[in-house]
HTML snippet that shows the backbone in 3Dmol.js (N, CA, C, O; Angstrom):
<script src="https://3Dmol.org/build/3Dmol-min.js"></script>
<div id="view" style="width:600px;height:400px;position:relative"></div>
<script>
const pdb = `
ATOM      1  N   UNK A   1     128.975 163.230  70.800  1.00  0.00           N
ATOM      2  CA  UNK A   1     129.623 163.526  69.533  1.00  0.00           C
ATOM      3  C   UNK A   1     129.637 165.085  69.671  1.00  0.00           C
ATOM      4  O   UNK A   1     128.751 165.809  70.127  1.00  0.00           O
ATOM      5  N   UNK A   2     130.775 165.397  69.199  1.00  0.00           N
ATOM      6  CA  UNK A   2     130.904 166.963  69.455  1.00  0.00           C
ATOM      7  C   UNK A   2     130.573 167.646  68.053  1.00  0.00           C
ATOM      8  O   UNK A   2     130.505 167.015  66.998  1.00  0.00           O
ATOM      9  N   UNK A   3     130.367 169.072  68.185  1.00  0.00           N
ATOM     10  CA  UNK A   3     129.758 169.803  67.060  1.00  0.00           C
ATOM     11  C   UNK A   3     130.919 169.902  66.024  1.00  0.00           C
ATOM     12  O   UNK A   3     132.076 169.873  66.443  1.00  0.00           O
ATOM     13  N   UNK A   4     130.651 170.023  64.622  1.00  0.00           N
ATOM     14  CA  UNK A   4     131.751 170.418  63.739  1.00  0.00           C
ATOM     15  C   UNK A   4     132.216 172.072  64.054  1.00  0.00           C
ATOM     16  O   UNK A   4     131.436 172.917  64.494  1.00  0.00           O
ATOM     17  N   UNK A   5     133.366 172.266  63.791  1.00  0.00           N
ATOM     18  CA  UNK A   5     133.882 173.657  63.979  1.00  0.00           C
ATOM     19  C   UNK A   5     133.949 174.544  62.788  1.00  0.00           C
ATOM     20  O   UNK A   5     134.001 174.062  61.657  1.00  0.00           O
ATOM     21  N   UNK A   6     133.948 175.700  62.983  1.00  0.00           N
ATOM     22  CA  UNK A   6     133.811 176.663  61.822  1.00  0.00           C
ATOM     23  C   UNK A   6     135.346 176.435  61.189  1.00  0.00           C
ATOM     24  O   UNK A   6     136.355 176.379  61.893  1.00  0.00           O
ATOM     25  N   UNK A   7     135.336 176.328  59.889  1.00  0.00           N
ATOM     26  CA  UNK A   7     136.414 175.989  59.206  1.00  0.00           C
ATOM     27  C   UNK A   7     137.531 176.810  59.218  1.00  0.00           C
ATOM     28  O   UNK A   7     137.496 177.998  58.895  1.00  0.00           O
ATOM     29  N   UNK A   8     138.596 176.166  59.607  1.00  0.00           N
ATOM     30  CA  UNK A   8     139.924 177.202  59.838  1.00  0.00           C
ATOM     31  C   UNK A   8     140.427 177.894  58.611  1.00  0.00           C
ATOM     32  O   UNK A   8     141.307 178.739  58.773  1.00  0.00           O
ATOM     33  N   UNK A   9     139.965 177.636  57.347  1.00  0.00           N
ATOM     34  CA  UNK A   9     140.241 178.234  56.246  1.00  0.00           C
ATOM     35  C   UNK A   9     139.338 179.563  55.731  1.00  0.00           C
ATOM     36  O   UNK A   9     139.466 180.276  54.736  1.00  0.00           O
ATOM     37  N   UNK A  10     138.417 179.583  56.788  1.00  0.00           N
ATOM     38  CA  UNK A  10     137.510 180.846  56.658  1.00  0.00           C
ATOM     39  C   UNK A  10     138.045 181.752  57.672  1.00  0.00           C
ATOM     40  O   UNK A  10     138.607 181.345  58.689  1.00  0.00           O
ATOM     41  N   UNK A  11     137.850 183.099  57.360  1.00  0.00           N
ATOM     42  CA  UNK A  11     137.966 184.206  58.387  1.00  0.00           C
ATOM     43  C   UNK A  11     137.086 184.312  59.562  1.00  0.00           C
ATOM     44  O   UNK A  11     135.943 183.874  59.431  1.00  0.00           O
ATOM     45  N   UNK A  12     137.407 184.782  60.598  1.00  0.00           N
ATOM     46  CA  UNK A  12     136.254 184.802  61.617  1.00  0.00           C
ATOM     47  C   UNK A  12     135.470 186.045  61.168  1.00  0.00           C
ATOM     48  O   UNK A  12     135.817 186.786  60.248  1.00  0.00           O
ATOM     49  N   UNK A  13     134.374 186.183  61.927  1.00  0.00           N
ATOM     50  CA  UNK A  13     133.310 187.264  61.418  1.00  0.00           C
ATOM     51  C   UNK A  13     133.904 188.602  61.797  1.00  0.00           C
ATOM     52  O   UNK A  13     134.764 188.749  62.664  1.00  0.00           O
ATOM     53  N   UNK A  14     133.369 189.560  61.071  1.00  0.00           N
ATOM     54  CA  UNK A  14     133.899 191.024  61.443  1.00  0.00           C
ATOM     55  C   UNK A  14     133.306 191.561  62.872  1.00  0.00           C
ATOM     56  O   UNK A  14     132.188 191.368  63.348  1.00  0.00           O
ATOM     57  N   UNK A  15     134.078 192.074  63.243  1.00  0.00           N
ATOM     58  CA  UNK A  15     133.628 192.601  64.767  1.00  0.00           C
ATOM     59  C   UNK A  15     132.618 193.781  64.485  1.00  0.00           C
ATOM     60  O   UNK A  15     131.696 194.038  65.259  1.00  0.00           O
ATOM     61  N   UNK A  16     132.793 194.291  63.635  1.00  0.00           N
ATOM     62  CA  UNK A  16     131.823 195.781  63.335  1.00  0.00           C
ATOM     63  C   UNK A  16     130.572 195.304  62.556  1.00  0.00           C
ATOM     64  O   UNK A  16     130.570 194.681  61.494  1.00  0.00           O
ATOM     65  N   UNK A  17     129.437 195.743  63.335  1.00  0.00           N
ATOM     66  CA  UNK A  17     128.247 195.506  62.813  1.00  0.00           C
ATOM     67  C   UNK A  17     127.662 194.000  63.467  1.00  0.00           C
ATOM     68  O   UNK A  17     126.571 193.571  63.092  1.00  0.00           O
ATOM     69  N   UNK A  18     128.377 193.358  64.332  1.00  0.00           N
ATOM     70  CA  UNK A  18     127.927 192.151  64.869  1.00  0.00           C
ATOM     71  C   UNK A  18     126.927 192.618  66.026  1.00  0.00           C
ATOM     72  O   UNK A  18     127.152 193.500  66.856  1.00  0.00           O
ATOM     73  N   UNK A  19     125.810 191.860  65.907  1.00  0.00           N
ATOM     74  CA  UNK A  19     124.823 192.119  66.835  1.00  0.00           C
ATOM     75  C   UNK A  19     124.334 190.795  67.571  1.00  0.00           C
ATOM     76  O   UNK A  19     124.266 189.762  66.905  1.00  0.00           O
ATOM     77  N   UNK A  20     123.974 190.786  68.992  1.00  0.00           N
ATOM     78  CA  UNK A  20     123.377 189.694  69.454  1.00  0.00           C
ATOM     79  C   UNK A  20     122.183 189.785  70.332  1.00  0.00           C
ATOM     80  O   UNK A  20     122.189 190.634  71.224  1.00  0.00           O
ATOM     81  N   UNK A  21     121.360 189.155  70.207  1.00  0.00           N
ATOM     82  CA  UNK A  21     120.005 189.552  70.908  1.00  0.00           C
ATOM     83  C   UNK A  21     119.315 188.070  70.969  1.00  0.00           C
ATOM     84  O   UNK A  21     119.530 187.185  70.141  1.00  0.00           O
ATOM     85  N   UNK A  22     118.485 187.965  72.051  1.00  0.00           N
ATOM     86  CA  UNK A  22     117.655 186.659  72.192  1.00  0.00           C
ATOM     87  C   UNK A  22     116.962 186.295  71.005  1.00  0.00           C
ATOM     88  O   UNK A  22     116.585 187.205  70.266  1.00  0.00           O
ATOM     89  N   UNK A  23     116.744 185.170  70.719  1.00  0.00           N
ATOM     90  CA  UNK A  23     115.929 184.378  69.548  1.00  0.00           C
ATOM     91  C   UNK A  23     114.452 184.819  69.632  1.00  0.00           C
ATOM     92  O   UNK A  23     113.782 185.013  68.617  1.00  0.00           O
ATOM     93  N   UNK A  24     113.961 184.973  70.915  1.00  0.00           N
ATOM     94  CA  UNK A  24     112.522 185.231  71.079  1.00  0.00           C
ATOM     95  C   UNK A  24     112.303 185.846  72.438  1.00  0.00           C
ATOM     96  O   UNK A  24     113.146 185.780  73.332  1.00  0.00           O
ATOM     97  N   UNK A  25     111.163 186.433  72.555  1.00  0.00           N
ATOM     98  CA  UNK A  25     110.705 186.968  73.798  1.00  0.00           C
ATOM     99  C   UNK A  25     110.338 185.834  74.789  1.00  0.00           C
ATOM    100  O   UNK A  25     109.513 184.984  74.455  1.00  0.00           O
ATOM    101  N   UNK A  26     110.944 185.808  76.012  1.00  0.00           N
ATOM    102  CA  UNK A  26     110.950 184.600  76.869  1.00  0.00           C
ATOM    103  C   UNK A  26     109.613 184.816  77.973  1.00  0.00           C
ATOM    104  O   UNK A  26     109.389 184.036  78.898  1.00  0.00           O
ATOM    105  N   UNK A  27     108.951 185.796  77.728  1.00  0.00           N
ATOM    106  CA  UNK A  27     107.823 185.998  78.692  1.00  0.00           C
ATOM    107  C   UNK A  27     106.659 185.834  78.188  1.00  0.00           C
ATOM    108  O   UNK A  27     106.368 186.406  77.138  1.00  0.00           O
ATOM    109  N   UNK A  28     105.653 184.911  78.929  1.00  0.00           N
ATOM    110  CA  UNK A  28     104.291 184.883  78.649  1.00  0.00           C
ATOM    111  C   UNK A  28     103.320 185.553  79.415  1.00  0.00           C
ATOM    112  O   UNK A  28     103.245 185.160  80.579  1.00  0.00           O
ATOM    113  N   UNK A  29     102.525 186.494  79.068  1.00  0.00           N
ATOM    114  CA  UNK A  29     101.556 187.280  79.698  1.00  0.00           C
ATOM    115  C   UNK A  29     100.042 186.682  79.630  1.00  0.00           C
ATOM    116  O   UNK A  29      99.486 186.460  78.555  1.00  0.00           O
ATOM    117  N   UNK A  30      99.466 186.456  80.837  1.00  0.00           N
ATOM    118  CA  UNK A  30      98.283 185.753  80.735  1.00  0.00           C
ATOM    119  C   UNK A  30      97.285 186.515  81.513  1.00  0.00           C
ATOM    120  O   UNK A  30      97.596 186.698  82.689  1.00  0.00           O
ATOM    121  N   UNK A  31      95.942 187.090  81.045  1.00  0.00           N
ATOM    122  CA  UNK A  31      95.265 188.112  81.619  1.00  0.00           C
ATOM    123  C   UNK A  31      94.368 186.991  82.750  1.00  0.00           C
ATOM    124  O   UNK A  31      93.905 185.873  82.523  1.00  0.00           O
ATOM    125  N   UNK A  32      94.364 187.616  83.704  1.00  0.00           N
ATOM    126  CA  UNK A  32      93.469 186.991  84.662  1.00  0.00           C
ATOM    127  C   UNK A  32      92.025 187.906  84.960  1.00  0.00           C
ATOM    128  O   UNK A  32      91.836 189.099  84.721  1.00  0.00           O
ATOM    129  N   UNK A  33      91.103 186.920  85.557  1.00  0.00           N
ATOM    130  CA  UNK A  33      89.775 187.483  85.791  1.00  0.00           C
ATOM    131  C   UNK A  33      89.647 188.694  86.527  1.00  0.00           C
ATOM    132  O   UNK A  33      88.908 189.614  86.174  1.00  0.00           O
ATOM    133  N   UNK A  34      90.436 188.704  87.658  1.00  0.00           N
ATOM    134  CA  UNK A  34      90.656 189.914  88.389  1.00  0.00           C
ATOM    135  C   UNK A  34      91.953 190.078  88.766  1.00  0.00           C
ATOM    136  O   UNK A  34      92.651 189.080  88.943  1.00  0.00           O
ATOM    137  N   UNK A  35      92.490 191.429  88.954  1.00  0.00           N
ATOM    138  CA  UNK A  35      93.760 191.735  89.386  1.00  0.00           C
ATOM    139  C   UNK A  35      94.750 191.966  87.954  1.00  0.00           C
ATOM    140  O   UNK A  35      94.306 191.995  86.806  1.00  0.00           O
ATOM    141  N   UNK A  36      96.051 192.103  88.311  1.00  0.00           N
ATOM    142  CA  UNK A  36      96.984 192.350  87.193  1.00  0.00           C
ATOM    143  C   UNK A  36      97.252 190.923  86.444  1.00  0.00           C
ATOM    144  O   UNK A  36      97.046 189.799  86.902  1.00  0.00           O
ATOM    145  N   UNK A  37      97.746 191.267  85.225  1.00  0.00           N
ATOM    146  CA  UNK A  37      98.014 189.913  84.573  1.00  0.00           C
ATOM    147  C   UNK A  37      99.163 189.292  85.255  1.00  0.00           C
ATOM    148  O   UNK A  37      99.898 189.848  86.070  1.00  0.00           O
ATOM    149  N   UNK A  38      99.249 187.884  84.765  1.00  0.00           N
ATOM    150  CA  UNK A  38     100.285 186.825  85.324  1.00  0.00           C
ATOM    151  C   UNK A  38     101.397 186.768  84.327  1.00  0.00           C
ATOM    152  O   UNK A  38     101.120 186.329  83.211  1.00  0.00           O
ATOM    153  N   UNK A  39     102.562 187.137  84.572  1.00  0.00           N
ATOM    154  CA  UNK A  39     103.756 187.090  83.742  1.00  0.00           C
ATOM    155  C   UNK A  39     104.632 185.924  84.354  1.00  0.00           C
ATOM    156  O   UNK A  39     104.887 185.836  85.555  1.00  0.00           O
ATOM    157  N   UNK A  40     105.061 185.040  83.382  1.00  0.00           N
ATOM    158  CA  UNK A  40     106.021 183.840  83.659  1.00  0.00           C
ATOM    159  C   UNK A  40     106.913 183.757  82.621  1.00  0.00           C
ATOM    160  O   UNK A  40     106.651 184.419  81.617  1.00  0.00           O
ATOM    161  N   UNK A  41     108.362 182.788  82.647  1.00  0.00           N
ATOM    162  CA  UNK A  41     109.067 182.650  82.110  1.00  0.00           C
ATOM    163  C   UNK A  41     108.654 181.398  80.922  1.00  0.00           C
ATOM    164  O   UNK A  41     108.259 180.319  81.364  1.00  0.00           O
ATOM    165  N   UNK A  42     108.748 181.568  79.649  1.00  0.00           N
ATOM    166  CA  UNK A  42     108.466 180.706  78.851  1.00  0.00           C
ATOM    167  C   UNK A  42     109.313 179.460  79.012  1.00  0.00           C
ATOM    168  O   UNK A  42     108.827 178.362  79.285  1.00  0.00           O
ATOM    169  N   UNK A  43     110.518 179.672  78.840  1.00  0.00           N
ATOM    170  CA  UNK A  43     111.641 178.492  78.880  1.00  0.00           C
ATOM    171  C   UNK A  43     112.570 178.990  80.057  1.00  0.00           C
ATOM    172  O   UNK A  43     112.452 180.093  80.589  1.00  0.00           O
ATOM    173  N   UNK A  44     113.612 177.930  80.431  1.00  0.00           N
ATOM    174  CA  UNK A  44     114.545 178.325  81.308  1.00  0.00           C
ATOM    175  C   UNK A  44     115.976 178.837  80.596  1.00  0.00           C
ATOM    176  O   UNK A  44     116.888 179.287  81.288  1.00  0.00           O
ATOM    177  N   UNK A  45     116.072 178.719  79.148  1.00  0.00           N
ATOM    178  CA  UNK A  45     117.194 179.066  78.391  1.00  0.00           C
ATOM    179  C   UNK A  45     116.653 179.607  77.110  1.00  0.00           C
ATOM    180  O   UNK A  45     115.791 178.985  76.489  1.00  0.00           O
ATOM    181  N   UNK A  46     117.135 180.756  76.693  1.00  0.00           N
ATOM    182  CA  UNK A  46     116.736 181.267  75.430  1.00  0.00           C
ATOM    183  C   UNK A  46     118.128 181.438  74.512  1.00  0.00           C
ATOM    184  O   UNK A  46     119.107 182.107  74.843  1.00  0.00           O
ATOM    185  N   UNK A  47     117.980 180.703  73.334  1.00  0.00           N
ATOM    186  CA  UNK A  47     119.153 180.843  72.401  1.00  0.00           C
ATOM    187  C   UNK A  47     119.581 182.352  72.036  1.00  0.00           C
ATOM    188  O   UNK A  47     118.687 183.188  72.165  1.00  0.00           O
ATOM    189  N   UNK A  48     120.685 182.744  71.650  1.00  0.00           N
ATOM    190  CA  UNK A  48     120.858 184.066  70.926  1.00  0.00           C
ATOM    191  C   UNK A  48     120.863 184.007  69.688  1.00  0.00           C
ATOM    192  O   UNK A  48     121.105 182.933  69.136  1.00  0.00           O
ATOM    193  N   UNK A  49     120.628 185.012  69.054  1.00  0.00           N
ATOM    194  CA  UNK A  49     120.576 185.091  67.589  1.00  0.00           C
ATOM    195  C   UNK A  49     121.875 186.147  67.356  1.00  0.00           C
ATOM    196  O   UNK A  49     122.026 187.208  67.961  1.00  0.00           O
ATOM    197  N   UNK A  50     122.630 185.681  66.493  1.00  0.00           N
ATOM    198  CA  UNK A  50     123.785 186.322  66.028  1.00  0.00           C
ATOM    199  C   UNK A  50     123.600 186.937  64.628  1.00  0.00           C
ATOM    200  O   UNK A  50     123.249 186.187  63.717  1.00  0.00           O
ATOM    201  N   UNK A  51     123.774 188.026  64.428  1.00  0.00           N
ATOM    202  CA  UNK A  51     123.916 188.810  63.022  1.00  0.00           C
ATOM    203  C   UNK A  51     125.093 189.388  62.896  1.00  0.00           C
ATOM    204  O   UNK A  51     125.423 190.281  63.677  1.00  0.00           O
ATOM    205  N   UNK A  52     126.014 188.910  61.756  1.00  0.00           N
ATOM    206  CA  UNK A  52     127.299 189.281  61.539  1.00  0.00           C
ATOM    207  C   UNK A  52     127.773 189.269  60.002  1.00  0.00           C
ATOM    208  O   UNK A  52     127.079 188.671  59.180  1.00  0.00           O
ATOM    209  N   UNK A  53     128.906 189.902  59.624  1.00  0.00           N
ATOM    210  CA  UNK A  53     129.380 189.811  58.301  1.00  0.00           C
ATOM    211  C   UNK A  53     130.622 189.101  58.364  1.00  0.00           C
ATOM    212  O   UNK A  53     131.337 189.101  59.366  1.00  0.00           O
ATOM    213  N   UNK A  54     130.952 188.336  57.020  1.00  0.00           N
ATOM    214  CA  UNK A  54     132.247 187.679  56.938  1.00  0.00           C
ATOM    215  C   UNK A  54     132.708 188.311  55.698  1.00  0.00           C
ATOM    216  O   UNK A  54     131.847 188.501  54.839  1.00  0.00           O
ATOM    217  N   UNK A  55     134.072 188.719  55.421  1.00  0.00           N
ATOM    218  CA  UNK A  55     134.510 188.803  54.189  1.00  0.00           C
ATOM    219  C   UNK A  55     135.153 187.857  53.608  1.00  0.00           C
ATOM    220  O   UNK A  55     136.139 187.360  54.153  1.00  0.00           O
ATOM    221  N   UNK A  56     134.738 187.469  52.480  1.00  0.00           N
ATOM    222  CA  UNK A  56     135.142 186.086  51.887  1.00  0.00           C
ATOM    223  C   UNK A  56     135.458 186.333  50.200  1.00  0.00           C
ATOM    224  O   UNK A  56     134.774 187.051  49.471  1.00  0.00           O
ATOM    225  N   UNK A  57     136.439 185.699  49.861  1.00  0.00           N
ATOM    226  CA  UNK A  57     136.828 185.568  48.498  1.00  0.00           C
ATOM    227  C   UNK A  57     135.954 184.500  47.757  1.00  0.00           C
ATOM    228  O   UNK A  57     135.124 183.874  48.417  1.00  0.00           O
ATOM    229  N   UNK A  58     136.105 184.253  46.363  1.00  0.00           N
ATOM    230  CA  UNK A  58     135.255 183.413  45.777  1.00  0.00           C
ATOM    231  C   UNK A  58     135.453 181.823  46.295  1.00  0.00           C
ATOM    232  O   UNK A  58     134.465 181.111  46.476  1.00  0.00           O
ATOM    233  N   UNK A  59     136.786 181.350  46.512  1.00  0.00           N
ATOM    234  CA  UNK A  59     137.033 180.359  47.214  1.00  0.00           C
ATOM    235  C   UNK A  59     136.334 179.910  48.365  1.00  0.00           C
ATOM    236  O   UNK A  59     135.626 178.913  48.511  1.00  0.00           O
ATOM    237  N   UNK A  60     136.721 181.009  49.336  1.00  0.00           N
ATOM    238  CA  UNK A  60     135.958 181.050  50.907  1.00  0.00           C
ATOM    239  C   UNK A  60     134.434 180.774  50.552  1.00  0.00           C
ATOM    240  O   UNK A  60     133.886 179.893  51.215  1.00  0.00           O
ATOM    241  N   UNK A  61     133.695 181.422  49.587  1.00  0.00           N
ATOM    242  CA  UNK A  61     132.371 181.380  49.401  1.00  0.00           C
ATOM    243  C   UNK A  61     132.046 179.979  49.233  1.00  0.00           C
ATOM    244  O   UNK A  61     131.197 179.512  49.993  1.00  0.00           O
ATOM    245  N   UNK A  62     132.624 179.171  48.290  1.00  0.00           N
ATOM    246  CA  UNK A  62     132.322 177.738  48.061  1.00  0.00           C
ATOM    247  C   UNK A  62     132.669 176.901  49.437  1.00  0.00           C
ATOM    248  O   UNK A  62     131.761 176.161  49.814  1.00  0.00           O
ATOM    249  N   UNK A  63     133.720 176.921  50.136  1.00  0.00           N
ATOM    250  CA  UNK A  63     134.051 176.582  51.249  1.00  0.00           C
ATOM    251  C   UNK A  63     132.925 176.667  52.412  1.00  0.00           C
ATOM    252  O   UNK A  63     132.594 175.675  53.063  1.00  0.00           O
ATOM    253  N   UNK A  64     132.388 177.915  52.597  1.00  0.00           N
ATOM    254  CA  UNK A  64     131.179 178.234  53.333  1.00  0.00           C
ATOM    255  C   UNK A  64     129.964 177.579  52.958  1.00  0.00           C
ATOM    256  O   UNK A  64     129.256 177.068  53.825  1.00  0.00           O
ATOM    257  N   UNK A  65     129.643 177.545  51.690  1.00  0.00           N
ATOM    258  CA  UNK A  65     128.676 176.858  51.288  1.00  0.00           C
ATOM    259  C   UNK A  65     128.681 175.276  51.435  1.00  0.00           C
ATOM    260  O   UNK A  65     127.676 174.735  51.896  1.00  0.00           O
ATOM    261  N   UNK A  66     129.716 174.564  51.080  1.00  0.00           N
ATOM    262  CA  UNK A  66     130.006 173.423  51.454  1.00  0.00           C
ATOM    263  C   UNK A  66     129.828 172.872  52.834  1.00  0.00           C
ATOM    264  O   UNK A  66     129.262 171.807  53.081  1.00  0.00           O
ATOM    265  N   UNK A  67     130.370 173.702  53.734  1.00  0.00           N
ATOM    266  CA  UNK A  67     130.273 173.784  55.147  1.00  0.00           C
ATOM    267  C   UNK A  67     128.785 173.656  55.554  1.00  0.00           C
ATOM    268  O   UNK A  67     128.350 172.673  56.153  1.00  0.00           O
ATOM    269  N   UNK A  68     128.015 174.750  55.177  1.00  0.00           N
ATOM    270  CA  UNK A  68     126.726 174.757  55.598  1.00  0.00           C
ATOM    271  C   UNK A  68     125.660 173.501  55.087  1.00  0.00           C
ATOM    272  O   UNK A  68     124.853 172.872  55.770  1.00  0.00           O
ATOM    273  N   UNK A  69     125.977 173.381  53.598  1.00  0.00           N
ATOM    274  CA  UNK A  69     125.181 172.408  53.110  1.00  0.00           C
ATOM    275  C   UNK A  69     125.416 170.820  53.387  1.00  0.00           C
ATOM    276  O   UNK A  69     124.490 170.033  53.578  1.00  0.00           O
ATOM    277  N   UNK A  70     126.725 170.487  53.381  1.00  0.00           N
ATOM    278  CA  UNK A  70     127.073 169.150  53.405  1.00  0.00           C
ATOM    279  C   UNK A  70     127.478 168.990  55.095  1.00  0.00           C
ATOM    280  O   UNK A  70     126.945 168.125  55.791  1.00  0.00           O
ATOM    281  N   UNK A  71     128.293 169.765  55.520  1.00  0.00           N
ATOM    282  CA  UNK A  71     128.609 169.292  56.969  1.00  0.00           C
ATOM    283  C   UNK A  71     127.382 169.690  57.881  1.00  0.00           C
ATOM    284  O   UNK A  71     126.864 168.908  58.679  1.00  0.00           O
ATOM    285  N   UNK A  72     126.975 170.990  57.676  1.00  0.00           N
ATOM    286  CA  UNK A  72     125.733 171.119  58.825  1.00  0.00           C
ATOM    287  C   UNK A  72     124.319 170.718  58.428  1.00  0.00           C
ATOM    288  O   UNK A  72     123.309 170.759  59.130  1.00  0.00           O
ATOM    289  N   UNK A  73     124.451 170.308  57.120  1.00  0.00           N
ATOM    290  CA  UNK A  73     123.068 169.814  56.329  1.00  0.00           C
ATOM    291  C   UNK A  73     121.998 170.912  56.597  1.00  0.00           C
ATOM    292  O   UNK A  73     120.816 170.695  56.862  1.00  0.00           O
ATOM    293  N   UNK A  74     122.556 172.035  56.494  1.00  0.00           N
ATOM    294  CA  UNK A  74     121.587 173.359  56.847  1.00  0.00           C
ATOM    295  C   UNK A  74     120.971 173.688  58.011  1.00  0.00           C
ATOM    296  O   UNK A  74     120.278 174.690  58.186  1.00  0.00           O
ATOM    297  N   UNK A  75     121.285 172.638  59.001  1.00  0.00           N
ATOM    298  CA  UNK A  75     120.530 172.979  60.208  1.00  0.00           C
ATOM    299  C   UNK A  75     121.313 172.558  61.499  1.00  0.00           C
ATOM    300  O   UNK A  75     120.902 172.993  62.575  1.00  0.00           O
ATOM    301  N   UNK A  76     122.278 171.842  61.471  1.00  0.00           N
ATOM    302  CA  UNK A  76     123.021 171.260  62.634  1.00  0.00           C
ATOM    303  C   UNK A  76     124.021 172.604  63.321  1.00  0.00           C
ATOM    304  O   UNK A  76     124.575 173.494  62.676  1.00  0.00           O
ATOM    305  N   UNK A  77     124.030 172.419  64.704  1.00  0.00           N
ATOM    306  CA  UNK A  77     124.909 173.376  65.142  1.00  0.00           C
ATOM    307  C   UNK A  77     126.480 173.317  65.047  1.00  0.00           C
ATOM    308  O   UNK A  77     127.013 172.248  64.750  1.00  0.00           O
ATOM    309  N   UNK A  78     127.169 174.350  65.273  1.00  0.00           N
ATOM    310  CA  UNK A  78     128.690 174.103  64.940  1.00  0.00           C
ATOM    311  C   UNK A  78     129.346 175.254  66.017  1.00  0.00           C
ATOM    312  O   UNK A  78     128.792 176.268  66.442  1.00  0.00           O
ATOM    313  N   UNK A  79     130.632 174.779  66.293  1.00  0.00           N
ATOM    314  CA  UNK A  79     131.284 175.741  67.251  1.00  0.00           C
ATOM    315  C   UNK A  79     132.219 176.687  66.536  1.00  0.00           C
ATOM    316  O   UNK A  79     132.714 176.407  65.444  1.00  0.00           O
ATOM    317  N   UNK A  80     132.443 177.804  67.177  1.00  0.00           N
ATOM    318  CA  UNK A  80     133.127 178.755  66.360  1.00  0.00           C
ATOM    319  C   UNK A  80     133.500 179.736  67.787  1.00  0.00           C
ATOM    320  O   UNK A  80     133.024 179.533  68.904  1.00  0.00           O
ATOM    321  N   UNK A  81     134.470 180.835  67.424  1.00  0.00           N
ATOM    322  CA  UNK A  81     134.809 181.950  68.531  1.00  0.00           C
ATOM    323  C   UNK A  81     133.781 182.786  68.568  1.00  0.00           C
ATOM    324  O   UNK A  81     133.540 183.277  67.465  1.00  0.00           O
ATOM    325  N   UNK A  82     132.975 183.183  69.566  1.00  0.00           N
ATOM    326  CA  UNK A  82     132.276 184.227  70.094  1.00  0.00           C
ATOM    327  C   UNK A  82     132.800 185.718  69.241  1.00  0.00           C
ATOM    328  O   UNK A  82     133.802 186.270  69.694  1.00  0.00           O
ATOM    329  N   UNK A  83     132.253 186.208  68.276  1.00  0.00           N
ATOM    330  CA  UNK A  83     132.792 187.287  68.018  1.00  0.00           C
ATOM    331  C   UNK A  83     132.788 188.521  68.625  1.00  0.00           C
ATOM    332  O   UNK A  83     133.485 189.459  68.237  1.00  0.00           O
ATOM    333  N   UNK A  84     131.838 188.573  69.803  1.00  0.00           N
ATOM    334  CA  UNK A  84     131.689 189.729  70.444  1.00  0.00           C
ATOM    335  C   UNK A  84     132.658 189.571  71.631  1.00  0.00           C
ATOM    336  O   UNK A  84     133.196 190.611  72.011  1.00  0.00           O
ATOM    337  N   UNK A  85     132.935 188.530  72.217  1.00  0.00           N
ATOM    338  CA  UNK A  85     134.013 188.390  73.251  1.00  0.00           C
ATOM    339  C   UNK A  85     135.349 187.894  72.762  1.00  0.00           C
ATOM    340  O   UNK A  85     136.282 187.753  73.552  1.00  0.00           O
TER     341      UNK A  85
END
`;
const viewer = $3Dmol.createViewer("view");
viewer.addModel(pdb, "pdb");
viewer.setStyle({}, {cartoon: {color: "spectrum"}});
viewer.zoomTo();
viewer.render();
</script>
């Protein structure tokens, strides 16, 4: 089953002010009894955290709310065009 897509009636995110960063630090450091600390990867993949802005009118705000609350049920993933690339 494919993910729902960003509604075509909503504008894309604004490119200015968009930031992308790892959702969490992927390194675990463990102290050893002797010698330097051991460092290793926590997982093989880290999701990205996007922070962006979208300029919406009143009707578009309602469309976004319906999309998030009904279609995504507040937690499901969705497909959209990467605002950075």
